[in-house]
N, C-alpha and C positions, 0 to 999 in steps of 0.2 A: 216493709218488714213483716215477717210472719208473726201471728199471735197464737198463744197457747190457750187451751181451754180445759175445763175439768174432764176427767175420764167419765164423768157422768153424762157428757154430751158426745162421747165417742161411740156412735151407733154401729161402727164397723167392728167393734170389740164384742163379739158374741160367740157363744158356743156353737160348735158345728156338729152335725149329725155323724154318728160313727160309721165306719165301713160296715158293708153287709157282713153280718156274722150272727152266730148263735152260741149261747153259753149253756152248758149243761154240767150237772153234778153226777158223779159216778162213785161206786164203792168197789174197791178191789181187795178181796180177802187175801189173807196170806197164803202163799203158794206151798208152804211146807208144813202145814197143819192148822189145827184151830185152838189148841191149848199149848201154852208155853210156860215152863217153870223158871222162876228166877234163878240166878246163880250160873250164868254162862249160856243160856239158850239163845238162839239166834232166830229172829222173826224176819222173813223175807217177803217182800212185796215186789211184783213185777208189773210194770207198765208196758202194754203191748207196743210194738214197733209198727211202722207203716200206717199210721193213723193219718190219713190225707188231710192236709190243711188244718191240723189240729194242734193246739198249743196248750201246755199245762200251766195254769196259774199256781205256782208252787206256794207263793206267799199266802194264798187263801185255801190251802189244802192241809189236812191233818190226819193224824192216826186216831181212830175211834176204837176203844178197847175196854172191856170189863176186867178190872183187877180184883181178884178174890183173895181174901186171907184164909189160907187152907188150915190154920190152926182151929181147933175146936172152940166153940164158944165157952168162955169162962174167964175168970180173973187172970190177969197177966198175959192173956192171948191177943189182946187188941194191939194194933200197930198204928203208929202215928207217922205221917209224912212230914218231910222237912218243910218248914214254913217258907223258905226262900223260893224253892222251885218245885215243891211238891212231887209228883210222880217222875218228873225229869231226873231226880236223883237215882232212879232205877235204871237209867240208861247208861250203859258203860261206853258204847261206841255206835256210831252211825257211819254207814258208808254207802256209795253208789258205784255199781259196776255196770259196764256195757262193752260188748265186743271184746272181752277178754282183757279190758283195762279198767283201772279204777279212776273215776272222775273226782271223787273226793273220799277222804277217810278221816273221821274226827274221833280220835280216842280221848278218854277223860271227858266225855261229853257232859255228864252230870255236874261235874266240878266247874266247868267252864260256864255252863248254863246258870249255875248258882252265882258265879261272879258277875255275869252279865245282869242277872236279876238285881244284884246289889247296886250295880252301876247305872242301870237304865230304867228301873221301874221303882214304884213307891209302895208303901204299905197299904194304901187305899185300893190299888189295883190288886195286890196280893191277897187281900182279905175279901175281895168282891168277885170280879171277873175271873181272876186267877184261881180262886178257891173252887169255883164251879167247873172251870175248864180242866185244870190239872191238879188240883188239891193243895195249892199253896196257902198261905196265911198272912195275917197282918203284922206278925212278927216272926222271927227266925224259928221259933219253936211252937208254931200254932197251925201247922198243916192239918189237913183232913185226917180223921181217925177212921180206920176200918176194923170193926169188931171181929173176933174170931168167928168163922163160918160166914161172914158177910162179904159183900162185894160193892164196889163203886165203879161207875163208867166215866172215863175220861176222854176228852178231846185234846190231842197233843200236837200243835204245829211243830214240825221239824225245823226249828230255828237254827241260825248260825252257820250252816253249811253253804258252799258255794252257789248252789242252785237257788236256795232260799234267798241269799243276799243279792242276787243278780238284779232284782227289781225289774225283770223282764219276763215275758212269757217264754216257756221252754218248749222248743219244738219237739213234737212226738212222732215226726214222720221219718226218723232214722230207720235204718235197715235192721237194727238190733234193739231189743228191749232195754229199758232202764230197770235195773234191779236194785232196790233199797234193802239193806240188811241192818237190823237193829239188834245189838247184843245186850242182854239184860244183866244187871248188876246182882251181886250177892245181896240178898234181902237184909242180912245183918248190917250191911254197909249202907244201903239206900234208904232204909226206914228205921224207926225206933220202936223197939218192943222187948220186954223182958224175956220172953220165951221164943223170940224169932230165931228161925233157922235159915240157912242159905237159901232153901228152896220153899219158904213159907208162902210166897206170893205166886199166883197162877194168872197168866194173862190169857183171857178167854176171847175167842172169836175176833181177833184184831182185824180191822179194815182200814185201808188207806182211802180216805174220802178226798176225791180230787175234784177240783173245779177246772173245766177245760173250756177253751174258746175254739170254735171252728169257723174259719173265714169262708166267705163266698169265693167263687172262682175269680171274680174281678179283683176282690180285695187281696186274694193270695198272689195274683199276678203282679199287683202293684207292690206288695211288700217284697216278693221274691226278687223281681226285676231291679228294684232299688239297691239291692245288695248283691246282685249277680248270683242269687241263690246260695250265697255263703253266709251263713248265720253265725256271727261272732258275738259271744256273750262274755263281757269282761266283769269280773265280780271279786269279792274278797272271800277268803276261805281261811281255815285255821289247821295248823299242824302242831302235834303234841309230842313232848318228850318229858322224861322225868329223871330224877337223880336223888340220891340219899345224902342228907346232911347229918353226919355223926354228932352225937352229944359233945359239947365242948368246942366245936369248930369255931374259930373267930374270922376266918376268911374262906371264901369258896370261889373257884373259877370253874364253871361247868361248860363243857363243850356241848353245844346244842345240836349240831349236825343239820341244821336247815339250810337248804340250797335252793333259793328262789331269786328270780330276777328283780323282784320288788318286795322286800320285806318291810312292812308298814309299821308294825309295832311288836313288842315283846311283852307278853303277860306272864307274870310269875306269882305264885302263891306257895305257902309252906303250911303243912299240916302234921301234927304229931303222928309218927308212924304207928306207934302202939295203939292208937285209937281209930284207925281207919281200916282195919282189916280183921276178919274173924270174929270170935265171940266178944272181944273187947270193944267192938264197933256198935254192938246191937242196942246199947242203952245210951249212946251219945249221937248227936247230930254230926256225923263224921264227914259228910260230903260238903256241907256248907260252912263249917267252922274252920277258920284259918288263922294262923299265928303271925305276929310280927317279929318275934324272937330277938328283940333288942337290935334289930337292924340299924346300922348307922350309915351305910352308903350302898349305892347300887348304880351300875352302868352296864352297858353292852360293849364287848370288845369285838371289833371287825379287824382281823389280822393284827391284833394288838392295840389298835387305835380305839380310844374310848369314845363312846357315844352315850350321852353328850360329853364333850371334852372336859366340862366342869361337872363332875359326878353329882348325882342326886344325894343329899345329906339328910339324914334322919337322926332323931335322938328322943329321949324320954320327953323332951319339952318341945320337939319339932316334928309333928306328923304332917304339918301343913305343906312342906315342900314336896314330899312324896305325893300327896293328894293333888297338889296343884300340877305337877307334872303328869300325873294320871289323867286329870281333866283336860290338859293340853293335848295329849295323845288322843283322848276321845273326842276332842272338838267341842267341849262343853264348858270350858273355864269362863267364857264370857256370857253364858246363859244363866241369868239369875233365876229363871223359872225351870231349870233343868230338875227332873224328877230322879231321886235315887234313894237307896235305903242303906247307905254305906256305913252309917254309924248306929244301925239297929235301934232307932227310935230313942236315942239319948243314952244308951248303955255304954257309950264310948268304946264300942267294939272294934273300931279301927285301930285303936291303941293296944289292944290286947296282946300281950307278949306270948303267953302260953295258955290258950283257951282250952278248957276242958270239954267243951261242947255238951255239958250235961243239962243246961237249961238256958232260957233266953238271955239271961244276964252273963252267961259264960260262953257265948257263941261268938268267935272272933270273926272279923270280916276284912282283915288287912289283905291287900293286894298291891303289887307294884306293876304299873304299866309304863313302859318306856317307848316313846314315839321315835320312829326312825325315818319318817318322811322329811324330805328336804324342802318341801314347799307345801304350805297349807292350801287345801283345794277342796274345801267343803262344798263350794257352790258351782265350780266349773268342771268337775268330774276328772281332773287330772290325777294321775298317780305318779309318786316320785320317791318310793321307798328305796332303801339301799339294796344293791345286789350282793348276795352272798354265794353266788355260784363260783366254785373254785376257791373259796375263801374259808377262813376259820372264824366261825361266829361263836362267841362265849357270853356267858352271863357272869358278871363279877359282883360279888356281894360281900359286905363286911359287916361284922357284928361287934358289940361292945365287949369289954373284957369279961371273961368267963364263958362267952361264946353261947351257942345254942343250948338251951337247958336240957333238952332230950332229943333223941334222934328224930328227925323230921324228913318227910318226903317232900321234895321240891318238884312241883308241877309247873311246866313252862309251855306256853303256846306262842306260836308265831302267826300273826295275821299277815297274810300275803295277798298279792293280786294274782288271780288265775284267769286264764282265758279258755273257754269252751268254744270249739268250732264245729259246725256241721255244714259240710260242703255237699250240697245236693247235686252239683254238677261234677263231682268227683266220686270218693268212695262212699258217700252217703252214711258215714259213721261218725260219732262224736270223737273228737281229738282234744286233749287237754295239754295246755302249755303253761309252765309256771316260771 
């Protein structure tokens, strides 16, 4: 009979030398200017095509930019960034285009990034590395401050999109460039300041700092021949839609319009409409503050069939079921070491029905996440979300008697599985399928 020994005696288990390659860092300035004003300006970066044997390490790349407060120095002219996600709150949309098609488009980017900061990071990260990188803070109202006439420089990884989530190098040898477009938020919405105007922030000399890997000839031949020079990248991406919940509504069925072959989860949050636009937003934390609105049930409808069939129940004494289902969808329910800041350091912000967003004690963090995957696949890489192609996908919400206290904006994202394909034996252009 065979005998087993400790792994400490397994001398075949050793690290192997990597393929012949070199790694380098480059900076690509914006192609459409060097100064961009908040309130709708679009910053565009182009990564050149036909870079032989070269791959982009998207996960280790970032936007480097100086953010200037153009208000004059003086009382009331300082601005404060949101503590949950800092300068991310100033990004309205991120998209990538190539060869006349869109690889991904992520609207409501700052709000989604704030949600993910609540779900996946902690206050220690927010007040330390996060504060230096992108101006976040140790609590929801403790972001970096930029005085009037002053500026800070930030390094901003473009998280959450399909290329970032791929966890693979992105080939840069297609026949057409990759264009990344970043739409800036109204400064009254994205930061907090008594005298803030829509155009109070200026983004100076933005650069896309990329880390790239170039393979040697033998390594590229080995990688390419292994896949017949068709590079398939399967990843997760997000698509956004929104609706209005009128004051007093006690039930809402919202058509989502998502049509994907694998919808993995639905993420939904509510924010008071009067506090998230125009001058009413400038002195509140309007991006990261979310309401519960006395929600008492939630489910997704696929052609009228409820998912889950036993709808998720909530009440004034039951926030745990919604949070448990959220953590199931995120794959973190069994992790006792999981980091998050969902309850805002003891302020019970997850239970906040109508958060004012005025200060740390009044910034709500409620969000509902409904998992749609049929099979848990954290370790084996399977994906098994429901198909909504040719179907009617809806979000069904119910509220206590009296309904929603004030008009709310409902933001909904679908996390879905996308595939990016680059066939170097064919058209040599990226194609996306969802």
